[in-house]
SELO-445753 format. One record per atom (N, C-alpha, C, CB): y, x, z negated; residue number from 1; atom name; residue in three letters. Coordinates in Angstrom, 1 decimal, always signed. Each point is the difference from the previous one (the first is absolute). Glycine has a CB too. Example, Ala and Ser with C-alpha at 12.3 -4.5 7.8 and 13.67 -1.06 7.14 Angstrom:
-5.7  +13.2  -7.8  1  N  ala
+1.2  -0.9  +0.0  1  CA  ala
+1.2  +0.9  +0.0  1  C  ala
-1.2  -1.9  -1.2  1  CB  ala
+2.3  +1.5  +1.9  2  N  ser
+1.1  +0.9  +0.0  2  CA  ser
+1.1  -0.8  -0.8  2  C  ser
-0.6  +1.2  +2.2  2  CB  ser
REM end
This chain:
+139.0  +74.5  -132.8  1  N  unk
+0.7  +1.1  +0.6  1  CA  unk
+0.0  -0.1  +1.4  1  C  unk
-0.6  +1.3  -1.9  1  CB  unk
+1.8  -1.2  +2.5  2  N  unk
+0.3  -0.1  +1.3  2  CA  unk
+0.0  +1.3  +0.8  2  C  unk
+1.3  -1.8  -0.6  2  CB  unk
-1.5  +1.8  +1.8  3  N  unk
+0.0  +1.4  +0.9  3  CA  unk
+1.3  +0.6  -0.1  3  C  unk
-1.7  -0.9  +1.7  3  CB  unk
+2.9  +0.3  -2.1  4  N  unk
+1.2  +0.7  +0.0  4  CA  unk
+0.4  +0.5  -1.4  4  C  unk
+0.7  -1.5  +1.9  4  CB  unk
-1.6  +1.3  -2.9  5  N  unk
+0.4  +0.3  -1.4  5  CA  unk
-0.2  +1.6  +0.0  5  C  unk
-0.8  -2.3  -1.1  5  CB  unk
+1.5  +3.0  +0.2  6  N  unk
-0.1  +1.4  -0.1  6  CA  unk
-1.4  +0.4  -0.5  6  C  unk
+2.4  +0.0  -0.4  6  CB  unk
-2.8  +1.3  +0.7  7  N  unk
-1.2  +0.4  -0.5  7  CA  unk
+0.0  +0.3  -1.5  7  C  unk
-0.4  +0.9  +2.2  7  CB  unk
-0.7  -1.1  -2.8  8  N  unk
-0.1  +0.3  -1.6  8  CA  unk
-0.3  +1.6  +0.1  8  C  unk
-1.1  -2.5  -1.0  8  CB  unk
+1.4  +3.0  -0.3  9  N  unk
-0.2  +1.5  -0.2  9  CA  unk
-1.3  +0.4  +0.3  9  C  unk
+1.7  +0.0  -1.7  9  CB  unk
-2.8  -0.7  +1.3  10  N  unk
-1.3  +0.5  +0.3  10  CA  unk
-0.3  -0.2  +1.5  10  C  unk
-0.7  -0.6  -2.3  10  CB  unk
+1.1  -0.3  +3.0  11  N  unk
+0.0  +0.0  +1.5  11  CA  unk
+0.6  +1.2  +0.6  11  C  unk
+0.1  -2.3  -0.1  11  CB  unk
+1.2  +2.7  -0.4  12  N  unk
+0.6  +1.2  +0.5  12  CA  unk
-0.7  +1.2  -0.2  12  C  unk
+2.0  -1.1  -0.3  12  CB  unk
-2.7  +1.2  -1.0  13  N  unk
-0.7  +1.2  -0.3  13  CA  unk
-1.2  +0.0  +1.0  13  C  unk
+0.7  -0.1  -2.6  13  CB  unk
-1.5  -1.0  +2.9  14  N  unk
-1.1  -0.1  +0.9  14  CA  unk
+0.4  +0.4  +1.5  14  C  unk
-0.9  -1.8  -1.6  14  CB  unk
+2.1  +1.5  +1.8  15  N  unk
+0.6  +0.3  +1.4  15  CA  unk
+0.1  +1.6  +0.1  15  C  unk
+1.4  -2.4  +0.2  15  CB  unk
-0.8  +2.9  -1.2  16  N  unk
+0.5  +1.4  +0.0  16  CA  unk
-1.5  +0.8  -0.1  16  C  unk
+2.6  -0.4  -1.2  16  CB  unk
-3.6  +0.0  +0.3  17  N  unk
-1.4  +0.7  +0.0  17  CA  unk
-0.5  +0.0  +1.4  17  C  unk
-0.5  -0.9  -2.5  17  CB  unk
+0.4  -0.3  +3.2  18  N  unk
-0.4  -0.2  +1.1  18  CA  unk
+0.5  +1.0  +1.2  18  C  unk
-0.4  -2.3  -0.9  18  CB  unk
+1.9  +2.3  +0.9  19  N  unk
+0.6  +0.9  +1.0  19  CA  unk
-0.3  +1.5  -0.4  19  C  unk
+1.9  -1.7  +0.4  19  CB  unk
-2.0  +2.1  -1.7  20  N  unk
-0.4  +1.3  -0.3  20  CA  unk
-1.5  +0.3  +0.5  20  C  unk
+1.7  +0.0  -2.2  20  CB  unk
-2.5  -0.9  +2.0  21  N  unk
-1.5  +0.1  +0.4  21  CA  unk
+0.0  +0.2  +1.5  21  C  unk
-1.0  -1.6  -1.9  21  CB  unk
+1.7  +0.9  +2.6  22  N  unk
+0.1  +0.0  +1.6  22  CA  unk
+0.4  +1.4  +0.4  22  C  unk
+0.6  -2.5  +0.3  22  CB  unk
+0.6  +2.8  -1.1  23  N  unk
+0.7  +1.3  +0.4  23  CA  unk
-1.0  +1.2  -0.2  23  C  unk
+2.5  -1.0  -0.6  23  CB  unk
-3.1  +1.0  -0.5  24  N  unk
-1.2  +0.9  -0.4  24  CA  unk
-0.9  +0.1  +1.0  24  C  unk
+0.2  -0.5  -2.4  24  CB  unk
-0.9  -0.6  +2.9  25  N  unk
-0.9  +0.0  +0.9  25  CA  unk
+0.5  +0.5  +1.4  25  C  unk
-1.1  -1.8  -1.4  25  CB  unk
+2.3  +1.4  +1.7  26  N  unk
+0.6  +0.6  +1.3  26  CA  unk
-0.2  +1.4  +0.1  26  C  unk
+1.6  -1.7  +0.1  26  CB  unk
-1.1  +2.4  -1.3  27  N  unk
+0.2  +1.4  -0.1  27  CA  unk
-1.4  +0.6  +0.0  27  C  unk
+2.2  -0.2  -1.4  27  CB  unk
-3.2  -0.4  +0.9  28  N  unk
-1.4  +0.6  -0.1  28  CA  unk
-0.6  -0.2  +1.5  28  C  unk
-0.3  -0.7  -2.6  28  CB  unk
+0.6  -0.3  +3.3  29  N  unk
-0.4  -0.3  +1.3  29  CA  unk
+0.7  +1.1  +0.9  29  C  unk
-0.2  -2.6  -0.6  29  CB  unk
+1.2  +2.9  +0.7  30  N  unk
+0.6  +1.0  +0.6  30  CA  unk
-0.2  +1.5  -0.3  30  C  unk
+1.5  -1.7  +0.3  30  CB  unk
-1.2  +1.9  -1.5  31  N  unk
-0.1  +1.4  -0.6  31  CA  unk
-1.3  +0.3  -0.7  31  C  unk
+2.4  -0.1  -0.2  31  CB  unk
-3.3  -0.8  +0.0  32  N  unk
-1.1  +0.4  -0.9  32  CA  unk
-0.9  +0.9  +0.8  32  C  unk
+0.2  -2.1  -1.3  32  CB  unk
-1.4  +2.4  +0.6  33  N  unk
-0.8  +1.3  +0.4  33  CA  unk
-0.6  -0.6  +1.3  33  C  unk
-0.6  +1.2  -2.4  33  CB  unk
+0.2  -2.4  +2.6  34  N  unk
-0.4  -0.6  +1.2  34  CA  unk
+0.8  -1.0  +0.7  34  C  unk
-2.0  +0.5  -0.9  34  CB  unk
+3.3  -0.1  +0.7  35  N  unk
+1.1  -0.8  +0.6  35  CA  unk
+0.3  +0.1  +1.4  35  C  unk
+0.9  +0.3  -2.0  35  CB  unk
+0.1  -1.0  +2.5  36  N  unk
+0.5  +0.2  +1.5  36  CA  unk
+0.2  +1.4  +0.3  36  C  unk
+1.2  -2.2  -0.1  36  CB  unk
-0.3  +2.9  -0.7  37  N  unk
+0.4  +1.3  +0.4  37  CA  unk
-1.3  +1.1  -0.1  37  C  unk
+2.4  -0.7  -0.8  37  CB  unk
-3.2  +0.5  -0.1  38  N  unk
-1.3  +0.8  +0.0  38  CA  unk
-0.7  -0.4  +1.3  38  C  unk
-0.2  +0.2  -2.7  38  CB  unk
-0.1  -1.3  +3.0  39  N  unk
-0.7  -0.5  +1.2  39  CA  unk
+0.8  +0.7  +1.4  39  C  unk
-0.7  -2.5  -1.5  39  CB  unk
+1.8  +2.4  +1.5  40  N  unk
+0.8  +0.6  +1.1  40  CA  unk
-0.3  +1.5  +0.0  40  C  unk
+1.7  -1.8  -0.2  40  CB  unk
-1.6  +2.5  -0.8  41  N  unk
-0.3  +1.5  -0.2  41  CA  unk
-1.4  +0.2  +0.6  41  C  unk
+1.5  +0.3  -2.2  41  CB  unk
-2.5  -1.1  +1.7  42  N  unk
-1.4  +0.3  +0.4  42  CA  unk
-0.2  -0.3  +1.4  42  C  unk
-0.8  -0.5  -2.1  42  CB  unk
+1.6  -0.4  +2.7  43  N  unk
-0.1  -0.3  +1.5  43  CA  unk
+0.5  +1.3  +0.8  43  C  unk
+0.5  -2.6  -0.3  43  CB  unk
+0.5  +3.2  -0.3  44  N  unk
+0.5  +1.3  +0.6  44  CA  unk
-0.9  +1.0  -0.2  44  C  unk
+2.2  -0.6  -0.4  44  CB  unk
-2.9  +0.8  -0.7  45  N  unk
-0.9  +1.1  -0.1  45  CA  unk
-1.3  -0.3  +0.9  45  C  unk
+0.9  +0.4  -2.5  45  CB  unk
-1.2  -1.7  +2.6  46  N  unk
-1.1  -0.2  +0.9  46  CA  unk
+0.2  +0.3  +1.5  46  C  unk
-0.5  -1.7  -1.5  46  CB  unk
+1.7  +1.3  +1.9  47  N  unk
+0.4  +0.5  +1.4  47  CA  unk
-0.1  +1.5  +0.2  47  C  unk
+1.7  -1.9  +0.1  47  CB  unk
-1.1  +2.5  -1.1  48  N  unk
+0.0  +1.5  +0.1  48  CA  unk
-1.3  +0.6  +0.1  48  C  unk
+2.0  +0.0  -1.2  48  CB  unk
-3.0  -0.7  +0.3  49  N  unk
-1.3  +0.7  +0.0  49  CA  unk
-0.9  -0.2  +1.4  49  C  unk
+0.0  -0.5  -2.7  49  CB  unk
+0.4  -0.7  +3.1  50  N  unk
-0.6  -0.3  +1.4  50  CA  unk
+0.5  +1.0  +0.9  50  C  unk
-0.1  -2.4  -0.3  50  CB  unk
+1.4  +2.8  +0.4  51  N  unk
+0.4  +0.8  +0.9  51  CA  unk
-0.6  +1.5  -0.2  51  C  unk
+2.1  -1.6  +0.0  51  CB  unk
-2.4  +2.0  -1.2  52  N  unk
-0.3  +1.3  -0.3  52  CA  unk
-1.6  -0.1  +0.4  52  C  unk
+1.9  +0.5  -2.1  52  CB  unk
-2.5  -1.6  +1.8  53  N  unk
-1.6  -0.1  +0.5  53  CA  unk
+0.0  +0.1  +1.5  53  C  unk
-0.7  -1.5  -2.0  53  CB  unk
+1.6  +0.9  +2.7  54  N  unk
+0.1  +0.2  +1.6  54  CA  unk
+0.1  +1.3  +0.4  54  C  unk
+1.0  -2.0  +0.2  54  CB  unk
-0.1  +2.7  -0.9  55  N  unk
+0.2  +1.4  +0.4  55  CA  unk
-1.2  +0.9  -0.3  55  C  unk
+2.5  -0.2  -0.4  55  CB  unk
-3.1  -0.1  -0.6  56  N  unk
-1.3  +0.8  -0.3  56  CA  unk
-1.0  -0.5  +0.9  56  C  unk
+0.6  +0.3  -2.4  56  CB  unk
-0.8  -1.4  +2.8  57  N  unk
-1.1  -0.5  +0.8  57  CA  unk
+0.3  +0.8  +1.6  57  C  unk
-0.3  -2.8  -1.6  57  CB  unk
+1.6  +2.8  +1.9  58  N  unk
+0.3  +0.8  +1.3  58  CA  unk
-0.2  +1.5  -0.2  58  C  unk
+1.7  -1.8  +0.6  58  CB  unk
-1.6  +2.3  -1.8  59  N  unk
-0.2  +1.5  -0.1  59  CA  unk
-1.5  +0.2  -0.1  59  C  unk
+2.2  +0.4  -1.1  59  CB  unk
-3.1  -1.3  +0.6  60  N  unk
-1.3  +0.0  -0.1  60  CA  unk
-0.7  -0.1  +1.6  60  C  unk
+0.3  -1.2  -2.6  60  CB  unk
+0.4  +0.5  +3.4  61  N  unk
-0.5  -0.2  +1.3  61  CA  unk
+0.4  +1.4  +0.8  61  C  unk
+0.2  -2.9  -0.1  61  CB  unk
+0.9  +3.3  -0.3  62  N  unk
+0.3  +1.3  +0.8  62  CA  unk
-1.0  +1.2  -0.5  62  C  unk
+2.7  -0.7  +0.3  62  CB  unk
-2.9  +0.7  -1.6  63  N  unk
-1.0  +1.0  -0.5  63  CA  unk
-1.3  -0.1  +0.5  63  C  unk
+1.3  +0.2  -2.0  63  CB  unk
-1.8  -1.6  +2.1  64  N  unk
-1.4  -0.2  +0.6  64  CA  unk
-0.1  +0.6  +1.5  64  C  unk
-0.3  -2.1  -1.6  64  CB  unk
+1.5  +1.8  +2.4  65  N  unk
-0.1  +0.4  +1.3  65  CA  unk
+0.0  +1.5  +0.1  65  C  unk
+1.0  -2.2  +0.6  65  CB  unk
-0.3  +2.8  -1.5  66  N  unk
+0.1  +1.6  +0.0  66  CA  unk
-1.4  +0.5  -0.4  66  C  unk
+2.7  +0.1  -0.6  66  CB  unk
-3.2  -0.7  -0.3  67  N  unk
-1.3  +0.5  -0.6  67  CA  unk
-1.1  -0.1  +1.2  67  C  unk
+0.7  -0.9  -2.5  67  CB  unk
-0.6  -0.2  +3.3  68  N  unk
-1.0  -0.2  +1.2  68  CA  unk
+0.4  +1.0  +0.9  68  C  unk
-0.2  -2.4  -0.2  68  CB  unk
+1.3  +2.8  +0.6  69  N  unk
+0.4  +1.0  +1.0  69  CA  unk
-0.6  +1.3  -0.6  69  C  unk
+2.3  -1.3  +0.8  69  CB  unk
-2.1  +1.5  -2.0  70  N  unk
-0.5  +1.4  -0.6  70  CA  unk
-1.3  +0.2  +0.0  70  C  unk
+1.8  -0.1  -1.4  70  CB  unk
-2.6  -1.1  +1.3  71  N  unk
-1.5  +0.1  +0.0  71  CA  unk
-0.5  +0.0  +1.5  71  C  unk
-0.1  -1.1  -2.3  71  CB  unk
+0.8  +0.6  +3.2  72  N  unk
-0.5  -0.2  +1.3  72  CA  unk
+0.7  +0.6  +1.2  72  C  unk
-0.8  -1.8  -1.1  72  CB  unk
+1.9  +2.3  +0.9  73  N  unk
+0.8  +0.3  +1.2  73  CA  unk
+0.4  +1.6  -0.1  73  C  unk
+0.9  -2.5  +0.1  73  CB  unk
-1.5  +3.4  +0.6  74  N  unk
+0.2  +1.4  -0.1  74  CA  unk
+1.3  +0.4  +0.6  74  C  unk
-2.4  +0.4  +0.0  74  CB  unk
+2.8  -1.1  +0.7  75  N  unk
+1.4  +0.3  +0.7  75  CA  unk
+1.0  -0.3  -1.1  75  C  unk
-0.7  -0.7  +2.5  75  CB  unk
+0.5  -0.4  -3.2  76  N  unk
+1.1  -0.3  -1.1  76  CA  unk
-0.2  +1.0  -1.1  76  C  unk
+0.0  -2.6  +0.4  76  CB  unk
-1.1  +3.1  -0.7  77  N  unk
-0.1  +1.1  -1.1  77  CA  unk
+0.7  +1.3  +0.6  77  C  unk
-2.3  -0.9  -1.1  77  CB  unk
+2.1  +1.2  +2.3  78  N  unk
+0.6  +1.2  +0.6  78  CA  unk
+1.5  -0.3  -0.2  78  C  unk
-2.0  +0.5  +1.7  78  CB  unk
+2.5  -1.5  -1.2  79  N  unk
+1.5  -0.2  -0.1  79  CA  unk
+0.6  +0.1  -1.2  79  C  unk
-0.3  -1.2  +1.6  79  CB  unk
-0.6  +0.6  -2.7  80  N  unk
+0.6  +0.2  -1.3  80  CA  unk
+0.0  +1.5  -0.6  80  C  unk
-0.7  -2.4  -0.4  80  CB  unk
-0.5  +3.0  +0.8  81  N  unk
+0.0  +1.4  -0.4  81  CA  unk
+1.1  +0.9  +0.7  81  C  unk
-2.5  -0.3  -0.4  81  CB  unk
+2.7  +0.0  +1.7  82  N  unk
+1.2  +0.7  +0.6  82  CA  unk
+1.4  -0.4  -0.8  82  C  unk
-1.4  +0.0  +2.3  82  CB  unk
+1.7  -1.2  -2.4  83  N  unk
+1.2  -0.4  -0.6  83  CA  unk
+0.2  +0.6  -1.4  83  C  unk
-0.2  -2.0  +1.4  83  CB  unk
-0.8  +1.6  -2.3  84  N  unk
+0.1  +0.3  -1.5  84  CA  unk
-0.5  +1.4  -0.4  84  C  unk
-0.2  -2.4  -0.4  84  CB  unk
-0.5  +3.1  +1.2  85  N  unk
-0.5  +1.2  -0.5  85  CA  unk
+0.3  +1.2  +1.0  85  C  unk
-1.7  -1.4  -1.2  85  CB  unk
+2.4  +1.0  +2.3  86  N  unk
+0.4  +1.1  +1.0  86  CA  unk
-1.0  +0.7  +0.8  86  C  unk
+1.7  +0.2  -1.6  86  CB  unk
-2.9  -0.9  +1.5  87  N  unk
-1.1  +0.6  +0.7  87  CA  unk
+0.1  +0.0  +1.6  87  C  unk
-1.3  -0.8  -2.0  87  CB  unk
+0.7  +1.8  +2.6  88  N  unk
+0.2  +0.2  +1.4  88  CA  unk
-1.5  +0.2  +0.4  88  C  unk
+2.5  +1.1  +0.0  88  CB  unk
-2.8  -1.4  +1.4  89  N  unk
-1.2  +0.4  +0.6  89  CA  unk
+0.0  +1.4  +0.4  89  C  unk
-0.3  -2.3  +0.9  89  CB  unk
-1.1  +2.7  -0.6  90  N  unk
+0.0  +1.4  +0.4  90  CA  unk
+0.5  +0.3  +1.3  90  C  unk
-1.9  +0.2  -1.4  90  CB  unk
+2.9  +0.8  +1.6  91  N  unk
+0.6  +0.3  +1.2  91  CA  unk
+1.3  -0.7  +0.3  91  C  unk
-2.2  +0.3  +0.7  91  CB  unk
+2.7  -1.1  -1.8  92  N  unk
+1.3  -0.5  +0.2  92  CA  unk
+0.9  +0.7  -0.7  92  C  unk
-0.8  -2.1  +0.3  92  CB  unk
+2.1  +2.1  +0.3  93  N  unk
+1.0  +0.9  -0.6  93  CA  unk
+1.1  -1.0  -0.6  93  C  unk
-0.5  +2.2  +1.9  93  CB  unk
+0.8  -1.8  -3.1  94  N  unk
+1.0  -1.1  -0.5  94  CA  unk
+1.4  +0.7  +0.0  94  C  unk
-1.9  -1.2  -1.5  94  CB  unk
+2.8  +0.5  +1.8  95  N  unk
+1.5  +0.5  +0.1  95  CA  unk
+0.7  -0.7  -1.4  95  C  unk
+0.1  +0.2  +3.0  95  CB  unk
+0.5  +0.4  -3.7  96  N  unk
+0.9  -0.4  -1.1  96  CA  unk
+1.4  +0.4  +0.3  96  C  unk
-1.8  +0.3  -1.7  96  CB  unk
+2.7  -1.3  +1.5  97  N  unk
+1.4  +0.1  +0.1  97  CA  unk
+0.7  -0.2  -1.2  97  C  unk
-0.3  -0.6  +2.1  97  CB  unk
+1.3  +1.4  -2.4  98  N  unk
+0.6  -0.1  -1.2  98  CA  unk
+1.1  -1.1  +0.1  98  C  unk
-0.5  +2.4  -0.5  98  CB  unk
+0.8  -3.3  -0.3  99  N  unk
+0.9  -1.0  +0.0  99  CA  unk
+1.2  +0.4  -0.5  99  C  unk
-1.6  -1.5  -0.1  99  CB  unk
+2.7  +1.4  +1.0  100  N  unk
+1.5  +0.4  -0.4  100  CA  unk
+0.6  -1.1  -0.8  100  C  unk
+0.4  +1.4  +2.1  100  CB  unk
+0.2  -1.0  -3.1  101  N  unk
+0.7  -1.1  -0.8  101  CA  unk
+1.5  +0.0  +0.3  101  C  unk
-1.7  +0.2  -2.0  101  CB  unk
REM end
């Protein structure tokens, strides 16, 4: 049998089966449960989770600073009471102005 002779039918069937197997594996590698698309999606989710964690970390730092001020700084407590509760000191006069629309 020379290299130039046509392929036998069993050889042709083997080549078709091998091509089918290669195609099937390619699909599994790309679209499978742990395939390339899934890996890409998980990478995007990981990046998003890291961003959320960073925002939460910053919020925690802000809350810890505010807690410290609330526990240790009377002027800060007074400022919050004035802003949020509208409290005034004895002897102060409060002027309220109506907003025009």
